[in-house]
PDB file with one MODEL, atoms N, CA, C and O in Angstrom:
MODEL        1
ATOM      1  N   UNK A   1       0.627  -1.455  -0.024  1.00  0.00           N
ATOM      2  CA  UNK A   1      -0.007  -0.025   0.308  1.00  0.00           C
ATOM      3  C   UNK A   1       1.056   1.045   0.103  1.00  0.00           C
ATOM      4  O   UNK A   1       1.958   1.095   0.939  1.00  0.00           O
ATOM      5  N   UNK A   2       1.056   1.901  -0.902  1.00  0.00           N
ATOM      6  CA  UNK A   2       1.478   3.247  -1.039  1.00  0.00           C
ATOM      7  C   UNK A   2       0.518   4.290  -0.609  1.00  0.00           C
ATOM      8  O   UNK A   2      -0.620   4.459  -1.048  1.00  0.00           O
ATOM      9  N   UNK A   3       1.247   5.097   0.488  1.00  0.00           N
ATOM     10  CA  UNK A   3       0.386   6.321   0.942  1.00  0.00           C
ATOM     11  C   UNK A   3       1.115   7.507   0.457  1.00  0.00           C
ATOM     12  O   UNK A   3       2.341   7.529   0.348  1.00  0.00           O
ATOM     13  N   UNK A   4       0.347   8.479   0.173  1.00  0.00           N
ATOM     14  CA  UNK A   4       0.841   9.635  -0.743  1.00  0.00           C
ATOM     15  C   UNK A   4       1.589  10.892   0.615  1.00  0.00           C
ATOM     16  O   UNK A   4       1.316  11.015   1.809  1.00  0.00           O
ATOM     17  N   UNK A   5       2.269  11.399   0.006  1.00  0.00           N
ATOM     18  CA  UNK A   5       2.921  12.698   1.104  1.00  0.00           C
ATOM     19  C   UNK A   5       1.341  13.564   1.504  1.00  0.00           C
ATOM     20  O   UNK A   5       0.996  13.786   2.664  1.00  0.00           O
ATOM     21  N   UNK A   6       0.754  13.855   0.618  1.00  0.00           N
ATOM     22  CA  UNK A   6      -0.666  14.682   0.971  1.00  0.00           C
ATOM     23  C   UNK A   6      -1.543  14.088   2.080  1.00  0.00           C
ATOM     24  O   UNK A   6      -2.028  14.691   3.037  1.00  0.00           O
ATOM     25  N   UNK A   7      -1.667  12.644   1.730  1.00  0.00           N
ATOM     26  CA  UNK A   7      -2.486  12.002   2.726  1.00  0.00           C
ATOM     27  C   UNK A   7      -2.042  11.887   4.251  1.00  0.00           C
ATOM     28  O   UNK A   7      -2.745  11.826   5.260  1.00  0.00           O
ATOM     29  N   UNK A   8      -0.241  11.872   4.064  1.00  0.00           N
ATOM     30  CA  UNK A   8      -0.015  12.095   5.234  1.00  0.00           C
ATOM     31  C   UNK A   8       0.086  13.431   6.155  1.00  0.00           C
ATOM     32  O   UNK A   8      -0.062  13.435   7.377  1.00  0.00           O
ATOM     33  N   UNK A   9       0.292  14.267   5.556  1.00  0.00           N
ATOM     34  CA  UNK A   9      -0.248  15.668   5.874  1.00  0.00           C
ATOM     35  C   UNK A   9      -1.269  16.049   6.172  1.00  0.00           C
ATOM     36  O   UNK A   9      -1.423  16.844   7.100  1.00  0.00           O
ATOM     37  N   UNK A  10      -2.471  15.458   5.281  1.00  0.00           N
ATOM     38  CA  UNK A  10      -3.810  16.028   5.745  1.00  0.00           C
ATOM     39  C   UNK A  10      -4.178  14.960   7.387  1.00  0.00           C
ATOM     40  O   UNK A  10      -4.814  15.335   8.372  1.00  0.00           O
ATOM     41  N   UNK A  11      -3.506  13.598   7.156  1.00  0.00           N
ATOM     42  CA  UNK A  11      -4.204  13.043   8.458  1.00  0.00           C
ATOM     43  C   UNK A  11      -3.617  13.675   9.473  1.00  0.00           C
ATOM     44  O   UNK A  11      -4.163  13.628  10.576  1.00  0.00           O
ATOM     45  N   UNK A  12      -2.065  14.579   9.255  1.00  0.00           N
ATOM     46  CA  UNK A  12      -1.624  14.925  10.383  1.00  0.00           C
ATOM     47  C   UNK A  12      -2.225  16.290  10.853  1.00  0.00           C
ATOM     48  O   UNK A  12      -2.390  16.669  12.012  1.00  0.00           O
ATOM     49  N   UNK A  13      -2.443  16.782   9.967  1.00  0.00           N
ATOM     50  CA  UNK A  13      -3.376  18.190  10.236  1.00  0.00           C
ATOM     51  C   UNK A  13      -4.638  17.752  10.971  1.00  0.00           C
ATOM     52  O   UNK A  13      -5.153  18.394  11.886  1.00  0.00           O
ATOM     53  N   UNK A  14      -5.129  16.488  10.438  1.00  0.00           N
ATOM     54  CA  UNK A  14      -6.543  16.317  10.850  1.00  0.00           C
ATOM     55  C   UNK A  14      -6.783  15.813  12.420  1.00  0.00           C
ATOM     56  O   UNK A  14      -7.748  15.990  13.162  1.00  0.00           O
ATOM     57  N   UNK A  15      -5.613  15.165  12.616  1.00  0.00           N
ATOM     58  CA  UNK A  15      -5.155  14.858  14.124  1.00  0.00           C
ATOM     59  C   UNK A  15      -5.125  16.214  14.987  1.00  0.00           C
ATOM     60  O   UNK A  15      -5.744  16.546  15.998  1.00  0.00           O
ATOM     61  N   UNK A  16      -4.174  16.862  14.205  1.00  0.00           N
ATOM     62  CA  UNK A  16      -3.672  18.275  15.300  1.00  0.00           C
ATOM     63  C   UNK A  16      -5.059  18.915  15.679  1.00  0.00           C
ATOM     64  O   UNK A  16      -5.306  19.271  16.832  1.00  0.00           O
ATOM     65  N   UNK A  17      -5.941  19.040  14.644  1.00  0.00           N
ATOM     66  CA  UNK A  17      -7.310  19.718  14.581  1.00  0.00           C
ATOM     67  C   UNK A  17      -8.253  19.079  15.649  1.00  0.00           C
ATOM     68  O   UNK A  17      -8.974  19.903  16.213  1.00  0.00           O
ATOM     69  N   UNK A  18      -8.385  17.869  16.016  1.00  0.00           N
ATOM     70  CA  UNK A  18      -9.131  17.146  17.092  1.00  0.00           C
ATOM     71  C   UNK A  18      -8.224  17.649  18.066  1.00  0.00           C
ATOM     72  O   UNK A  18      -8.722  18.300  18.984  1.00  0.00           O
ATOM     73  N   UNK A  19      -6.932  17.468  18.049  1.00  0.00           N
ATOM     74  CA  UNK A  19      -6.496  17.489  19.510  1.00  0.00           C
ATOM     75  C   UNK A  19      -6.662  19.034  20.088  1.00  0.00           C
ATOM     76  O   UNK A  19      -6.746  19.242  21.298  1.00  0.00           O
ATOM     77  N   UNK A  20      -6.705  20.179  19.026  1.00  0.00           N
ATOM     78  CA  UNK A  20      -7.035  21.409  19.396  1.00  0.00           C
ATOM     79  C   UNK A  20      -8.299  21.748  20.112  1.00  0.00           C
ATOM     80  O   UNK A  20      -8.495  22.422  21.124  1.00  0.00           O
ATOM     81  N   UNK A  21      -9.173  21.048  19.249  1.00  0.00           N
ATOM     82  CA  UNK A  21     -10.781  21.018  19.509  1.00  0.00           C
ATOM     83  C   UNK A  21     -10.948  20.056  21.095  1.00  0.00           C
ATOM     84  O   UNK A  21     -11.851  20.255  21.908  1.00  0.00           O
ATOM     85  N   UNK A  22     -10.146  19.299  21.207  1.00  0.00           N
ATOM     86  CA  UNK A  22     -10.285  18.514  22.480  1.00  0.00           C
ATOM     87  C   UNK A  22      -9.665  19.858  23.441  1.00  0.00           C
ATOM     88  O   UNK A  22     -10.371  20.422  24.276  1.00  0.00           O
ATOM     89  N   UNK A  23      -8.742  20.110  23.261  1.00  0.00           N
ATOM     90  CA  UNK A  23      -7.943  21.391  24.280  1.00  0.00           C
ATOM     91  C   UNK A  23      -8.948  22.263  24.744  1.00  0.00           C
ATOM     92  O   UNK A  23      -9.088  22.657  25.902  1.00  0.00           O
ATOM     93  N   UNK A  24      -9.835  22.615  23.483  1.00  0.00           N
ATOM     94  CA  UNK A  24     -10.806  24.073  23.699  1.00  0.00           C
ATOM     95  C   UNK A  24     -11.903  23.442  24.319  1.00  0.00           C
ATOM     96  O   UNK A  24     -12.534  24.139  25.114  1.00  0.00           O
ATOM     97  N   UNK A  25     -12.358  22.017  24.096  1.00  0.00           N
ATOM     98  CA  UNK A  25     -13.621  21.436  25.216  1.00  0.00           C
ATOM     99  C   UNK A  25     -13.144  21.226  26.555  1.00  0.00           C
ATOM    100  O   UNK A  25     -13.795  21.396  27.586  1.00  0.00           O
ATOM    101  N   UNK A  26     -11.965  20.846  26.454  1.00  0.00           N
ATOM    102  CA  UNK A  26     -11.599  20.842  27.918  1.00  0.00           C
ATOM    103  C   UNK A  26     -10.753  22.228  28.765  1.00  0.00           C
ATOM    104  O   UNK A  26      -9.824  22.204  29.573  1.00  0.00           O
ATOM    105  N   UNK A  27     -11.390  23.172  28.285  1.00  0.00           N
ATOM    106  CA  UNK A  27     -11.410  24.601  28.754  1.00  0.00           C
ATOM    107  C   UNK A  27      -9.685  24.714  29.104  1.00  0.00           C
ATOM    108  O   UNK A  27      -9.313  25.201  30.172  1.00  0.00           O
ATOM    109  N   UNK A  28      -8.853  24.282  28.230  1.00  0.00           N
ATOM    110  CA  UNK A  28      -7.330  24.339  27.952  1.00  0.00           C
ATOM    111  C   UNK A  28      -6.797  25.798  27.654  1.00  0.00           C
ATOM    112  O   UNK A  28      -5.652  26.200  27.856  1.00  0.00           O
ATOM    113  N   UNK A  29      -7.899  26.532  27.115  1.00  0.00           N
ATOM    114  CA  UNK A  29      -7.799  27.912  26.681  1.00  0.00           C
ATOM    115  C   UNK A  29      -7.827  28.846  27.540  1.00  0.00           C
ATOM    116  O   UNK A  29      -7.192  29.900  27.544  1.00  0.00           O
ATOM    117  N   UNK A  30      -8.846  28.306  28.539  1.00  0.00           N
ATOM    118  CA  UNK A  30      -9.065  29.386  29.709  1.00  0.00           C
ATOM    119  C   UNK A  30      -8.072  30.324  30.591  1.00  0.00           C
ATOM    120  O   UNK A  30      -7.324  29.636  31.287  1.00  0.00           O
ATOM    121  N   UNK A  31      -7.939  31.295  30.689  1.00  0.00           N
ATOM    122  CA  UNK A  31      -6.974  32.116  31.200  1.00  0.00           C
ATOM    123  C   UNK A  31      -5.923  32.546  30.297  1.00  0.00           C
ATOM    124  O   UNK A  31      -5.111  33.378  30.702  1.00  0.00           O
ATOM    125  N   UNK A  32      -5.844  32.097  29.165  1.00  0.00           N
ATOM    126  CA  UNK A  32      -4.634  32.357  28.257  1.00  0.00           C
ATOM    127  C   UNK A  32      -5.301  33.591  27.505  1.00  0.00           C
ATOM    128  O   UNK A  32      -6.488  33.660  27.184  1.00  0.00           O
ATOM    129  N   UNK A  33      -4.277  34.599  27.273  1.00  0.00           N
ATOM    130  CA  UNK A  33      -4.455  35.563  26.158  1.00  0.00           C
ATOM    131  C   UNK A  33      -4.599  35.206  24.674  1.00  0.00           C
ATOM    132  O   UNK A  33      -4.617  34.019  24.346  1.00  0.00           O
ATOM    133  N   UNK A  34      -4.687  36.039  23.897  1.00  0.00           N
ATOM    134  CA  UNK A  34      -4.390  35.834  22.564  1.00  0.00           C
ATOM    135  C   UNK A  34      -2.829  34.972  22.112  1.00  0.00           C
ATOM    136  O   UNK A  34      -2.669  33.946  21.451  1.00  0.00           O
ATOM    137  N   UNK A  35      -2.038  35.693  22.641  1.00  0.00           N
ATOM    138  CA  UNK A  35      -0.699  35.062  22.322  1.00  0.00           C
ATOM    139  C   UNK A  35      -0.337  33.959  23.029  1.00  0.00           C
ATOM    140  O   UNK A  35       0.699  33.450  22.602  1.00  0.00           O
ATOM    141  N   UNK A  36      -0.881  33.355  24.061  1.00  0.00           N
ATOM    142  CA  UNK A  36      -0.826  31.757  24.875  1.00  0.00           C
ATOM    143  C   UNK A  36      -1.736  31.234  24.079  1.00  0.00           C
ATOM    144  O   UNK A  36      -1.297  30.209  23.558  1.00  0.00           O
ATOM    145  N   UNK A  37      -2.852  31.499  23.745  1.00  0.00           N
ATOM    146  CA  UNK A  37      -4.016  30.563  22.555  1.00  0.00           C
ATOM    147  C   UNK A  37      -3.220  30.070  21.551  1.00  0.00           C
ATOM    148  O   UNK A  37      -3.201  28.891  21.198  1.00  0.00           O
ATOM    149  N   UNK A  38      -2.402  31.179  20.972  1.00  0.00           N
ATOM    150  CA  UNK A  38      -1.445  31.113  19.811  1.00  0.00           C
ATOM    151  C   UNK A  38      -0.323  30.245  19.764  1.00  0.00           C
ATOM    152  O   UNK A  38       0.036  29.531  18.827  1.00  0.00           O
ATOM    153  N   UNK A  39       0.300  30.422  21.128  1.00  0.00           N
ATOM    154  CA  UNK A  39       1.658  29.379  21.469  1.00  0.00           C
ATOM    155  C   UNK A  39       1.031  27.900  21.758  1.00  0.00           C
ATOM    156  O   UNK A  39       1.648  26.838  21.675  1.00  0.00           O
ATOM    157  N   UNK A  40      -0.386  28.084  22.129  1.00  0.00           N
ATOM    158  CA  UNK A  40      -0.859  26.317  22.545  1.00  0.00           C
ATOM    159  C   UNK A  40      -1.184  26.054  21.283  1.00  0.00           C
ATOM    160  O   UNK A  40      -0.854  24.905  20.987  1.00  0.00           O
ATOM    161  N   UNK A  41      -1.678  26.615  20.442  1.00  0.00           N
ATOM    162  CA  UNK A  41      -2.049  25.959  18.648  1.00  0.00           C
ATOM    163  C   UNK A  41      -0.976  25.500  17.973  1.00  0.00           C
ATOM    164  O   UNK A  41      -0.918  24.515  17.236  1.00  0.00           O
ATOM    165  N   UNK A  42       0.264  26.622  18.400  1.00  0.00           N
ATOM    166  CA  UNK A  42       1.561  26.420  17.473  1.00  0.00           C
ATOM    167  C   UNK A  42       2.031  25.423  17.829  1.00  0.00           C
ATOM    168  O   UNK A  42       2.364  24.740  16.860  1.00  0.00           O
ATOM    169  N   UNK A  43       2.301  24.829  19.052  1.00  0.00           N
ATOM    170  CA  UNK A  43       3.058  24.067  20.151  1.00  0.00           C
ATOM    171  C   UNK A  43       2.315  22.507  19.728  1.00  0.00           C
ATOM    172  O   UNK A  43       2.944  21.463  19.555  1.00  0.00           O
ATOM    173  N   UNK A  44       0.764  22.685  19.615  1.00  0.00           N
ATOM    174  CA  UNK A  44       0.512  21.142  19.301  1.00  0.00           C
ATOM    175  C   UNK A  44       0.972  20.957  17.689  1.00  0.00           C
ATOM    176  O   UNK A  44       1.572  19.978  17.244  1.00  0.00           O
ATOM    177  N   UNK A  45       0.630  21.895  17.087  1.00  0.00           N
ATOM    178  CA  UNK A  45       1.038  21.769  15.527  1.00  0.00           C
ATOM    179  C   UNK A  45       2.417  21.277  15.223  1.00  0.00           C
ATOM    180  O   UNK A  45       2.700  20.446  14.360  1.00  0.00           O
ATOM    181  N   UNK A  46       3.152  21.819  15.943  1.00  0.00           N
ATOM    182  CA  UNK A  46       4.554  21.684  15.597  1.00  0.00           C
ATOM    183  C   UNK A  46       5.000  20.103  16.154  1.00  0.00           C
ATOM    184  O   UNK A  46       5.552  19.161  15.586  1.00  0.00           O
ATOM    185  N   UNK A  47       4.474  20.299  17.557  1.00  0.00           N
ATOM    186  CA  UNK A  47       4.676  18.732  18.043  1.00  0.00           C
ATOM    187  C   UNK A  47       4.371  17.573  17.186  1.00  0.00           C
ATOM    188  O   UNK A  47       5.250  16.736  16.985  1.00  0.00           O
ATOM    189  N   UNK A  48       3.199  17.452  16.664  1.00  0.00           N
ATOM    190  CA  UNK A  48       2.960  16.517  15.440  1.00  0.00           C
ATOM    191  C   UNK A  48       3.389  16.488  14.334  1.00  0.00           C
ATOM    192  O   UNK A  48       3.205  15.514  13.605  1.00  0.00           O
ATOM    193  N   UNK A  49       4.169  17.726  13.902  1.00  0.00           N
ATOM    194  CA  UNK A  49       4.815  17.760  12.482  1.00  0.00           C
ATOM    195  C   UNK A  49       6.077  17.198  12.996  1.00  0.00           C
ATOM    196  O   UNK A  49       6.476  16.234  12.342  1.00  0.00           O
ATOM    197  N   UNK A  50       6.956  17.618  14.198  1.00  0.00           N
ATOM    198  CA  UNK A  50       7.905  17.088  14.168  1.00  0.00           C
ATOM    199  C   UNK A  50       7.673  15.636  14.574  1.00  0.00           C
ATOM    200  O   UNK A  50       8.587  15.059  13.984  1.00  0.00           O
ATOM    201  N   UNK A  51       7.068  14.827  15.156  1.00  0.00           N
ATOM    202  CA  UNK A  51       6.691  13.440  15.487  1.00  0.00           C
ATOM    203  C   UNK A  51       6.566  12.784  14.129  1.00  0.00           C
ATOM    204  O   UNK A  51       7.111  11.742  13.766  1.00  0.00           O
ATOM    205  N   UNK A  52       5.851  13.479  13.523  1.00  0.00           N
ATOM    206  CA  UNK A  52       5.636  12.488  12.217  1.00  0.00           C
ATOM    207  C   UNK A  52       6.601  12.597  11.230  1.00  0.00           C
ATOM    208  O   UNK A  52       6.785  11.792  10.317  1.00  0.00           O
ATOM    209  N   UNK A  53       7.051  13.351  11.388  1.00  0.00           N
ATOM    210  CA  UNK A  53       8.410  13.783  10.188  1.00  0.00           C
ATOM    211  C   UNK A  53       9.305  13.041  10.860  1.00  0.00           C
ATOM    212  O   UNK A  53       9.593  12.122  10.094  1.00  0.00           O
ATOM    213  N   UNK A  54       9.876  12.929  11.806  1.00  0.00           N
ATOM    214  CA  UNK A  54      10.926  11.959  12.288  1.00  0.00           C
ATOM    215  C   UNK A  54      10.386  10.599  12.200  1.00  0.00           C
ATOM    216  O   UNK A  54      11.228   9.753  11.902  1.00  0.00           O
ATOM    217  N   UNK A  55       9.337  10.232  12.361  1.00  0.00           N
ATOM    218  CA  UNK A  55       8.772   8.757  12.309  1.00  0.00           C
ATOM    219  C   UNK A  55       9.105   8.584  10.835  1.00  0.00           C
ATOM    220  O   UNK A  55       9.691   7.556  10.496  1.00  0.00           O
ATOM    221  N   UNK A  56       8.807   9.425  10.007  1.00  0.00           N
ATOM    222  CA  UNK A  56       8.616   8.905   8.268  1.00  0.00           C
ATOM    223  C   UNK A  56      10.070   8.904   8.287  1.00  0.00           C
ATOM    224  O   UNK A  56      10.405   7.822   7.806  1.00  0.00           O
ATOM    225  N   UNK A  57      11.155   9.615   8.619  1.00  0.00           N
ATOM    226  CA  UNK A  57      12.475   9.523   8.240  1.00  0.00           C
ATOM    227  C   UNK A  57      12.865   8.271   9.009  1.00  0.00           C
ATOM    228  O   UNK A  57      13.241   7.483   8.141  1.00  0.00           O
ATOM    229  N   UNK A  58      12.959   7.731  10.119  1.00  0.00           N
ATOM    230  CA  UNK A  58      13.268   6.439  10.819  1.00  0.00           C
ATOM    231  C   UNK A  58      12.520   5.387   9.761  1.00  0.00           C
ATOM    232  O   UNK A  58      13.269   4.596   9.188  1.00  0.00           O
ATOM    233  N   UNK A  59      11.416   5.338   9.532  1.00  0.00           N
ATOM    234  CA  UNK A  59      11.007   4.501   8.484  1.00  0.00           C
ATOM    235  C   UNK A  59      11.449   4.323   7.332  1.00  0.00           C
ATOM    236  O   UNK A  59      11.443   3.174   6.891  1.00  0.00           O
ATOM    237  N   UNK A  60      11.917   5.326   6.585  1.00  0.00           N
ATOM    238  CA  UNK A  60      12.663   5.520   5.231  1.00  0.00           C
ATOM    239  C   UNK A  60      13.914   4.825   5.500  1.00  0.00           C
ATOM    240  O   UNK A  60      14.547   3.986   4.860  1.00  0.00           O
ATOM    241  N   UNK A  61      14.069   5.310   6.445  1.00  0.00           N
ATOM    242  CA  UNK A  61      15.623   5.094   6.966  1.00  0.00           C
ATOM    243  C   UNK A  61      16.097   3.058   6.845  1.00  0.00           C
ATOM    244  O   UNK A  61      16.908   2.378   6.216  1.00  0.00           O
ATOM    245  N   UNK A  62      15.026   2.827   7.846  1.00  0.00           N
ATOM    246  CA  UNK A  62      14.821   1.622   8.206  1.00  0.00           C
ATOM    247  C   UNK A  62      14.736   0.983   7.029  1.00  0.00           C
ATOM    248  O   UNK A  62      15.570   0.087   6.893  1.00  0.00           O
ATOM    249  N   UNK A  63      13.768   1.207   5.855  1.00  0.00           N
ATOM    250  CA  UNK A  63      13.898   0.518   4.732  1.00  0.00           C
ATOM    251  C   UNK A  63      14.781   0.219   3.678  1.00  0.00           C
ATOM    252  O   UNK A  63      14.893  -0.759   2.938  1.00  0.00           O
ATOM    253  N   UNK A  64      15.490   1.481   3.798  1.00  0.00           N
ATOM    254  CA  UNK A  64      17.081   1.270   3.175  1.00  0.00           C
ATOM    255  C   UNK A  64      17.777   0.304   3.407  1.00  0.00           C
ATOM    256  O   UNK A  64      18.086  -0.615   2.649  1.00  0.00           O
ATOM    257  N   UNK A  65      18.102   0.511   4.671  1.00  0.00           N
ATOM    258  CA  UNK A  65      18.799  -0.182   5.660  1.00  0.00           C
ATOM    259  C   UNK A  65      18.597  -1.718   5.348  1.00  0.00           C
ATOM    260  O   UNK A  65      19.518  -2.489   5.074  1.00  0.00           O
ATOM    261  N   UNK A  66      17.150  -2.078   5.435  1.00  0.00           N
ATOM    262  CA  UNK A  66      16.715  -3.600   5.634  1.00  0.00           C
ATOM    263  C   UNK A  66      16.953  -4.146   4.112  1.00  0.00           C
ATOM    264  O   UNK A  66      17.294  -5.320   3.967  1.00  0.00           O
ATOM    265  N   UNK A  67      16.768  -3.260   2.928  1.00  0.00           N
ATOM    266  CA  UNK A  67      16.902  -3.621   1.423  1.00  0.00           C
ATOM    267  C   UNK A  67      18.488  -3.855   1.169  1.00  0.00           C
ATOM    268  O   UNK A  67      18.694  -4.752   0.351  1.00  0.00           O
ATOM    269  N   UNK A  68      19.719  -3.205   1.728  1.00  0.00           N
ATOM    270  CA  UNK A  68      20.749  -3.643   1.490  1.00  0.00           C
ATOM    271  C   UNK A  68      21.481  -4.899   2.305  1.00  0.00           C
ATOM    272  O   UNK A  68      22.529  -5.492   2.050  1.00  0.00           O
ATOM    273  N   UNK A  69      20.599  -5.056   3.297  1.00  0.00           N
ATOM    274  CA  UNK A  69      20.896  -6.071   4.271  1.00  0.00           C
ATOM    275  C   UNK A  69      20.678  -7.380   3.533  1.00  0.00           C
ATOM    276  O   UNK A  69      21.480  -8.307   3.418  1.00  0.00           O
ATOM    277  N   UNK A  70      19.509  -7.289   3.082  1.00  0.00           N
ATOM    278  CA  UNK A  70      18.662  -8.207   2.350  1.00  0.00           C
ATOM    279  C   UNK A  70      19.495  -8.728   1.163  1.00  0.00           C
ATOM    280  O   UNK A  70      20.003  -9.845   1.068  1.00  0.00           O
ATOM    281  N   UNK A  71      19.543  -7.699   0.259  1.00  0.00           N
ATOM    282  CA  UNK A  71      20.515  -7.895  -0.971  1.00  0.00           C
ATOM    283  C   UNK A  71      22.104  -8.624  -0.517  1.00  0.00           C
ATOM    284  O   UNK A  71      22.566  -9.625  -1.064  1.00  0.00           O
ATOM    285  N   UNK A  72      22.714  -7.919   0.505  1.00  0.00           N
ATOM    286  CA  UNK A  72      24.009  -8.901   1.182  1.00  0.00           C
ATOM    287  C   UNK A  72      23.550 -10.425   1.626  1.00  0.00           C
ATOM    288  O   UNK A  72      24.070 -11.458   1.206  1.00  0.00           O
ATOM    289  N   UNK A  73      22.717 -10.357   2.348  1.00  0.00           N
ATOM    290  CA  UNK A  73      22.147 -11.957   2.571  1.00  0.00           C
ATOM    291  C   UNK A  73      22.077 -12.610   1.368  1.00  0.00           C
ATOM    292  O   UNK A  73      22.993 -13.324   0.959  1.00  0.00           O
ATOM    293  N   UNK A  74      21.043 -12.415   0.767  1.00  0.00           N
ATOM    294  CA  UNK A  74      21.122 -12.729  -0.255  1.00  0.00           C
ATOM    295  C   UNK A  74      22.051 -13.268  -1.211  1.00  0.00           C
ATOM    296  O   UNK A  74      21.911 -14.370  -1.742  1.00  0.00           O
ATOM    297  N   UNK A  75      23.306 -12.222  -1.489  1.00  0.00           N
ATOM    298  CA  UNK A  75      24.675 -12.714  -2.488  1.00  0.00           C
ATOM    299  C   UNK A  75      25.292 -13.517  -1.393  1.00  0.00           C
ATOM    300  O   UNK A  75      26.081 -14.357  -1.827  1.00  0.00           O
ATOM    301  N   UNK A  76      25.183 -13.502  -0.340  1.00  0.00           N
ATOM    302  CA  UNK A  76      26.136 -14.507   0.534  1.00  0.00           C
ATOM    303  C   UNK A  76      25.701 -16.413   0.668  1.00  0.00           C
ATOM    304  O   UNK A  76      26.321 -17.471   0.781  1.00  0.00           O
ATOM    305  N   UNK A  77      24.072 -15.891   0.554  1.00  0.00           N
ATOM    306  CA  UNK A  77      23.842 -17.592   0.358  1.00  0.00           C
ATOM    307  C   UNK A  77      23.628 -18.025  -1.035  1.00  0.00           C
ATOM    308  O   UNK A  77      22.902 -19.005  -1.199  1.00  0.00           O
ATOM    309  N   UNK A  78      24.107 -17.491  -1.982  1.00  0.00           N
ATOM    310  CA  UNK A  78      24.122 -17.837  -3.146  1.00  0.00           C
ATOM    311  C   UNK A  78      25.475 -18.630  -3.506  1.00  0.00           C
ATOM    312  O   UNK A  78      25.678 -19.728  -4.025  1.00  0.00           O
ATOM    313  N   UNK A  79      26.472 -17.427  -2.922  1.00  0.00           N
ATOM    314  CA  UNK A  79      27.750 -18.201  -3.052  1.00  0.00           C
ATOM    315  C   UNK A  79      27.968 -20.050  -2.411  1.00  0.00           C
ATOM    316  O   UNK A  79      28.533 -21.015  -2.925  1.00  0.00           O
ATOM    317  N   UNK A  80      27.490 -19.944  -1.572  1.00  0.00           N
ATOM    318  CA  UNK A  80      28.018 -21.143  -0.688  1.00  0.00           C
ATOM    319  C   UNK A  80      27.532 -22.343  -1.751  1.00  0.00           C
ATOM    320  O   UNK A  80      26.784 -22.145  -2.708  1.00  0.00           O
ATOM    321  N   UNK A  81      27.960 -23.285  -1.477  1.00  0.00           N
ATOM    322  CA  UNK A  81      27.697 -24.783  -2.493  1.00  0.00           C
ATOM    323  C   UNK A  81      26.513 -25.594  -2.011  1.00  0.00           C
ATOM    324  O   UNK A  81      26.201 -26.635  -2.589  1.00  0.00           O
TER     325      UNK A  81
ENDMDL
END
């Protein structure tokens, strides 16, 4: 299954929006000024963006490493009688 970049971004934005709505429903914005609310929203969005970006990098890196290991092992088994 091939997931496109746009679907990952859309899913991340949707989860961030749900988190922001949940924070609003639980009165996390109460007592905050405009700057505090803005900082809370930017913090939520940035946290999700960094988390998803790092997990994508780990997944991509792992796939490249596994393919190289697979190719090396395959070549080693072919050399044996």
